[in-house]
C-alpha positions, 0 to 999 in steps of 0.5 A: 335241260339248260340251253347254251344261251342261259348257261353262257348268261350265267357264266359271263358277267354283265360288262355294263358299268353301274355308277354308285350313288355316292359318285353323282356329285363327283361326276357333276363336278367333272362334267362342269370342269370339262365343259368350262375347260372346253368353253375356255378353249374355244374362247382361246382359239377365238382370241388367238384368231383375233390377234392373228388378224391384228398381227397380220395387219401390222406385218408381224405374221407367224408369231401367233401360230405357236399360240394357236398350237398351245391352245389347241393342245390344251383343248385336246388334253381337256377332251382326252381327260374327259374321255378317260374319266368317262371310261373309268367311271 
């Protein structure tokens, strides 16, 4: 007589994703691209911060806030893209 757990194990498939060997190179490229994009995003935030300090000293205050918003939006898109790719792979 079969137990319920062995019956369920035979009916329900294993949801663990398996990466095919052919996709290793693609995953490496995607990981490098997302890592480089995030490093450049951090560098962009630092550069915008420096320009904000310089502009505040000149009295040109709020013009850099829009640039900071665009840089942060780019970082969010890069981070989201990496998560989406990892979810499908």
